[in-house]
C-alpha positions as CSV (number, residue, x, y, z in Angstrom):
1,M,13.1,-17.5,-39.0
2,K,11.6,-14.5,-40.6
3,I,8.0,-14.8,-41.8
4,S,5.6,-12.5,-43.6
5,I,1.8,-12.2,-43.3
6,V,-0.2,-11.7,-46.5
7,V,-3.8,-10.5,-46.6
8,T,-6.1,-9.7,-49.5
9,V,-8.9,-7.2,-49.0
10,F,-11.7,-5.6,-51.0
11,N,-14.2,-3.2,-49.5
12,E,-13.5,-4.3,-45.9
13,K,-13.9,-1.1,-44.0
14,A,-16.0,-2.9,-41.4
15,N,-13.4,-5.6,-40.7
16,I,-9.9,-4.3,-41.6
17,A,-9.2,-2.4,-38.3
18,N,-10.1,-5.4,-36.1
19,L,-7.8,-7.6,-38.3
20,L,-4.8,-5.2,-38.2
21,E,-5.2,-4.6,-34.5
22,S,-5.1,-8.4,-33.8
23,L,-2.1,-8.8,-36.1
24,L,-0.1,-6.1,-34.3
25,V,-0.6,-7.6,-30.8
26,Q,0.6,-11.1,-31.7
27,T,2.8,-12.7,-29.1
28,K,5.2,-13.6,-31.9
29,K,5.7,-10.5,-34.1
30,P,5.5,-11.0,-37.9
31,D,8.4,-9.4,-39.8
32,E,6.1,-7.7,-42.3
33,I,2.4,-7.6,-43.0
34,V,1.6,-7.3,-46.8
35,I,-1.8,-6.2,-47.8
36,V,-3.1,-6.4,-51.3
37,D,-6.2,-4.3,-51.9
38,G,-8.2,-5.3,-55.0
39,G,-9.4,-1.7,-55.6
40,S,-11.7,-0.9,-52.6
41,Q,-14.2,1.9,-53.1
42,D,-15.0,2.3,-49.4
43,K,-12.6,3.5,-46.7
44,T,-10.5,0.3,-46.5
45,I,-7.4,1.9,-48.0
46,E,-7.7,5.0,-45.8
47,I,-7.9,2.9,-42.7
48,I,-4.9,0.8,-43.8
49,K,-2.8,4.0,-44.4
50,H,-3.8,5.2,-41.0
51,F,-2.3,2.0,-39.5
52,Q,0.8,2.4,-41.7
53,K,1.6,5.7,-40.0
54,K,1.9,3.9,-36.7
55,E,3.4,0.6,-37.9
56,K,6.2,0.4,-40.6
57,R,5.9,-3.3,-41.0
58,I,2.6,-2.8,-42.9
59,K,3.0,-2.8,-46.7
60,L,0.1,-1.9,-49.0
61,L,-0.3,-2.7,-52.6
62,V,-3.4,-1.4,-54.4
63,E,-4.1,-3.4,-57.6
64,K,-7.4,-4.2,-59.3
65,C,-7.4,-8.0,-59.1
66,S,-9.2,-11.1,-58.1
67,R,-8.7,-12.7,-54.6
68,A,-6.5,-15.4,-56.1
69,Q,-4.4,-12.9,-58.0
70,G,-4.1,-10.7,-54.9
71,R,-2.8,-13.7,-52.8
72,N,-0.3,-14.5,-55.5
73,L,0.9,-10.9,-55.7
74,G,1.2,-10.6,-52.0
75,I,3.2,-13.8,-51.7
76,D,5.4,-12.8,-54.6
77,I,6.3,-9.4,-53.2
78,S,6.8,-10.5,-49.6
79,R,10.4,-10.6,-48.7
80,N,10.5,-13.8,-46.7
81,E,10.5,-17.5,-47.7
82,I,7.6,-18.5,-45.4
83,V,4.2,-16.7,-45.6
84,A,1.2,-16.9,-43.3
85,L,-2.2,-16.1,-44.8
86,T,-5.5,-15.0,-43.3
87,D,-8.6,-13.2,-44.6
88,A,-10.0,-9.7,-43.8
89,G,-13.1,-11.1,-42.2
90,C,-11.1,-12.9,-39.6
91,V,-9.6,-12.0,-36.2
92,P,-6.6,-14.1,-35.2
93,N,-6.0,-15.2,-31.7
94,K,-3.0,-13.4,-30.1
95,H,-1.1,-16.6,-30.2
96,W,-2.1,-17.5,-33.8
97,F,1.1,-16.4,-35.6
98,G,3.4,-18.1,-33.2
99,R,1.5,-21.3,-33.3
100,I,1.0,-21.5,-37.0
101,T,4.7,-20.9,-37.7
102,K,6.1,-23.1,-35.0
103,P,6.0,-26.4,-37.0
104,F,8.5,-24.9,-39.6
105,V,11.3,-25.6,-37.1
106,N,11.0,-29.0,-38.8
107,K,12.5,-28.4,-42.2
108,E,10.4,-31.2,-43.7
109,V,7.2,-29.3,-43.1
110,D,5.9,-27.5,-46.3
111,V,2.5,-26.2,-45.1
112,V,0.8,-25.6,-41.8
113,A,-3.0,-25.7,-41.6
114,G,-4.3,-23.7,-38.8
115,F,-8.0,-23.6,-37.8
116,Y,-10.8,-21.2,-37.6
117,K,-13.6,-20.6,-35.0
118,M,-16.9,-19.6,-36.5
119,T,-18.4,-16.9,-34.3
120,G,-22.1,-16.1,-33.9
121,E,-24.3,-15.3,-31.0
122,T,-27.7,-16.5,-32.2
123,A,-29.2,-20.0,-32.5
124,F,-29.4,-19.5,-36.2
125,Q,-25.7,-18.7,-36.6
126,K,-24.7,-21.7,-34.4
127,A,-26.8,-24.0,-36.5
128,L,-25.4,-22.4,-39.7
129,S,-21.9,-23.2,-38.6
130,F,-22.8,-26.9,-39.0
131,Y,-23.4,-26.4,-42.7
132,L,-20.9,-23.7,-43.5
133,G,-17.5,-24.8,-42.3
134,V,-15.6,-27.4,-40.3
135,L,-16.5,-27.8,-36.7
136,P,-13.9,-28.4,-34.0
137,S,-15.2,-32.0,-33.6
138,Q,-14.5,-32.6,-37.3
139,F,-10.8,-31.4,-37.2
140,D,-8.7,-34.5,-38.0
141,T,-5.6,-35.6,-39.9
142,N,-7.4,-35.1,-43.2
143,Y,-8.3,-31.5,-42.5
144,L,-7.3,-29.3,-45.4
145,P,-5.8,-25.8,-45.1
146,S,-8.1,-22.8,-45.3
147,T,-6.8,-19.4,-46.4
148,R,-8.4,-18.1,-43.2
149,S,-5.5,-19.7,-41.3
150,V,-2.6,-21.2,-43.2
151,A,1.2,-20.8,-43.6
152,I,3.3,-22.0,-46.5
153,K,6.8,-22.0,-47.9
154,K,7.2,-19.9,-51.0
155,E,8.9,-22.8,-52.8
156,T,5.9,-25.0,-52.2
157,W,3.6,-22.2,-53.4
158,L,5.6,-22.0,-56.6
159,E,5.8,-25.8,-57.1
160,V,2.0,-26.1,-57.2
161,G,1.6,-23.0,-59.5
162,G,0.2,-20.6,-56.9
163,F,-3.5,-19.9,-56.5
164,P,-5.5,-20.6,-59.7
165,E,-6.3,-17.1,-61.1
166,K,-8.8,-18.3,-63.6
167,L,-11.3,-19.0,-60.8
168,K,-12.9,-15.8,-59.5
169,G,-14.8,-15.4,-56.3
170,T,-14.4,-18.7,-54.6
171,A,-12.9,-22.2,-54.7
172,E,-9.4,-20.9,-55.5
173,D,-8.2,-22.4,-52.2
174,T,-10.0,-25.7,-53.0
175,V,-8.0,-26.1,-56.1
176,F,-4.8,-24.9,-54.4
177,N,-5.3,-27.5,-51.6
178,Y,-6.0,-30.2,-54.2
179,R,-2.7,-29.4,-55.8
180,L,-0.9,-29.5,-52.5
181,V,-2.2,-33.0,-51.7
182,Q,-1.4,-34.2,-55.2
183,S,2.1,-32.8,-55.0
184,G,2.8,-34.7,-51.8
185,A,3.4,-31.6,-49.7
186,N,4.0,-32.3,-46.0
187,I,1.1,-30.6,-44.3
188,A,1.2,-30.0,-40.5
189,R,-2.1,-29.3,-38.7
190,V,-2.4,-27.1,-35.7
191,K,-5.8,-26.9,-34.2
192,N,-5.1,-24.2,-31.7
193,A,-3.7,-21.8,-34.4
194,Q,-7.0,-20.2,-34.6
195,V,-8.7,-17.2,-36.0
196,E,-12.3,-16.1,-35.4
197,W,-14.5,-16.0,-38.5
198,G,-17.8,-14.1,-38.3
199,I,-20.5,-16.0,-40.2
200,P,-23.7,-14.6,-41.9
201,R,-26.5,-13.3,-39.7
202,T,-29.4,-13.7,-42.1
203,L,-30.8,-16.6,-44.1
204,R,-30.4,-14.8,-47.4
205,K,-26.7,-14.2,-46.8
206,A,-26.3,-17.8,-45.7
207,F,-27.9,-19.0,-48.9
208,N,-25.7,-16.8,-51.0
209,K,-22.5,-17.9,-49.4
210,I,-23.3,-21.6,-49.7
211,F,-24.5,-21.0,-53.3
212,L,-21.1,-19.4,-54.2
213,Y,-19.1,-22.2,-52.5
214,A,-21.1,-24.8,-54.5
215,K,-20.7,-22.8,-57.7
216,G,-16.9,-22.6,-57.1
217,D,-16.6,-26.3,-56.4
218,A,-18.4,-27.1,-59.6
219,Q,-16.1,-24.8,-61.5
220,S,-13.0,-26.4,-59.9
221,K,-13.9,-29.7,-61.7
222,I,-12.5,-31.6,-58.7
223,W,-14.7,-34.8,-58.5
224,W,-12.5,-37.0,-56.4
225,H,-10.3,-35.5,-53.7
226,P,-7.7,-37.9,-52.4
227,S,-8.2,-36.7,-48.9
228,K,-12.0,-36.5,-48.9
229,K,-12.8,-39.5,-51.3
230,L,-16.7,-40.0,-51.1
231,S,-17.0,-36.8,-49.0
232,S,-15.5,-34.7,-51.9
233,H,-17.7,-31.6,-52.3
234,N,-19.0,-32.3,-55.7
235,I,-19.8,-35.9,-55.0
236,K,-21.8,-34.9,-51.9
237,V,-23.7,-32.4,-54.1
238,L,-24.5,-35.3,-56.6
239,F,-26.0,-37.2,-53.7
240,V,-28.2,-34.2,-52.8
241,L,-29.3,-34.0,-56.5
242,V,-30.1,-37.7,-56.6
243,R,-32.0,-37.4,-53.3
244,Y,-34.3,-34.8,-54.6
245,A,-34.6,-36.4,-58.1
246,F,-36.0,-39.5,-56.4
247,G,-38.3,-37.4,-54.3
248,L,-39.6,-35.6,-57.4
249,V,-40.2,-38.9,-59.3
250,G,-41.9,-40.3,-56.2
251,L,-44.2,-37.3,-56.0
252,I,-45.2,-37.7,-59.7
253,L,-45.9,-41.4,-59.2
254,A,-47.8,-40.8,-56.0
255,F,-50.7,-39.3,-57.9
256,S,-51.5,-42.8,-59.1
257,S,-50.5,-44.7,-55.9
258,P,-51.9,-43.8,-52.4
259,L,-49.2,-46.0,-50.8
260,L,-46.4,-43.8,-52.3
261,W,-47.9,-40.8,-50.5
262,F,-47.4,-42.6,-47.3
263,V,-43.8,-43.5,-48.3
264,L,-43.1,-39.9,-49.3
265,L,-44.5,-38.4,-46.1
266,L,-42.6,-41.0,-44.0
267,G,-39.4,-40.2,-45.9
268,L,-39.9,-36.4,-45.4
269,F,-40.6,-36.9,-41.7
270,L,-37.3,-38.9,-41.4
271,Y,-35.4,-36.3,-43.3
272,I,-36.7,-33.6,-41.1
273,F,-35.9,-35.6,-37.9
274,W,-32.4,-36.4,-39.2
275,S,-31.8,-32.7,-39.9
276,F,-32.9,-31.8,-36.4
277,R,-31.1,-34.6,-34.6
278,K,-27.6,-34.2,-36.1
279,V,-27.5,-30.4,-35.2
280,Y,-29.1,-31.0,-31.8
281,V,-26.5,-33.8,-31.0
282,E,-23.7,-31.4,-31.9
283,F,-24.9,-28.4,-29.8
284,G,-27.3,-30.0,-27.3
285,D,-29.9,-27.2,-27.8
286,Y,-33.4,-27.7,-29.1
287,K,-33.7,-24.2,-30.6
288,I,-30.4,-24.7,-32.5
289,G,-31.7,-28.1,-33.6
290,M,-34.9,-26.5,-35.0
291,W,-32.8,-24.1,-37.1
292,G,-31.0,-27.1,-38.4
293,I,-34.2,-28.2,-40.2
294,I,-34.6,-24.9,-41.9
295,L,-30.9,-24.7,-42.8
296,Q,-30.8,-28.3,-44.1
297,F,-33.3,-27.3,-46.8
298,T,-31.7,-23.9,-47.4
299,S,-28.3,-25.6,-47.8
300,D,-29.8,-28.3,-50.1
301,F,-31.3,-25.8,-52.5
302,A,-28.2,-23.5,-52.3
303,V,-25.8,-26.2,-53.2
304,M,-27.9,-27.6,-56.0
305,S,-28.5,-24.2,-57.6
306,G,-24.9,-23.2,-57.1
307,F,-23.5,-26.4,-58.4
308,L,-25.7,-26.3,-61.6
309,T,-24.8,-22.7,-62.1
310,G,-21.2,-23.5,-61.9
311,I,-21.4,-26.5,-64.3
312,F,-23.1,-24.4,-67.0
313,A,-20.9,-21.4,-66.4
314,R,-17.6,-23.3,-66.1
315,E,-16.2,-21.9,-69.3
316,E,-16.7,-18.3,-68.2
317,H,-13.9,-18.2,-65.6
């Protein structure tokens, strides 16, 4: 069973060497590694060409394109009927390729969803992982594939129309996953097919990443995901907006009712306590829990502003 790996990159000089080194030491060797570079202006291409001198399985295509276009190009030019995908900011475990491709021995499997481990040394980064991605404790039978760690049959990729190229920047995998579920594709889930994913180190970068995710979700126009139901991303954002709308109305009315001030302050206290407690319970560390409070409000404002930006900009993609 021959399988290709496809990666899209753009200005990834800080990460590309670690990724390629990890792919070349896999316990199960990929038959080819296809890299689509979207027109990097740093030394990414130079580094890839250096690896090509040592490893003939690495194929490089330089084409100015979006991430979705790059993924589609890479899958299209790959020579095998099964393709594994990961991202330039990830470092696959040495057993990743073997584990994420093993379920294809069952011919009924169309897609294999691997997992990712969010890496970060600081209390801030550990708390951020609660808001940024899926935690190991949340991995279940409804877990949806991430392009950080996924493998798919080419015929399935074709059936769902590939990655949506009109969406630029983010959410292309959200729409792709939605189409997979809608098509009835058989998705196998392998928790130990893991890659490491380094998450932001600063509050500003965290805000920007969450903002872009929310903007992309709004542009995807997916309001009800059959796997997520009431936990669909856009529905969750609506709940956040309603939460703050009630708070704003309460604040205005409180100027004419002292009792409302008490209710608002009590609500704020409970919200802060809830923000702390859920992160503390997950990690068992008070410092991480305290960061949970800050990141709750950061996440709230990032998703609200990103969502509204995506709604009003939805015709621009």
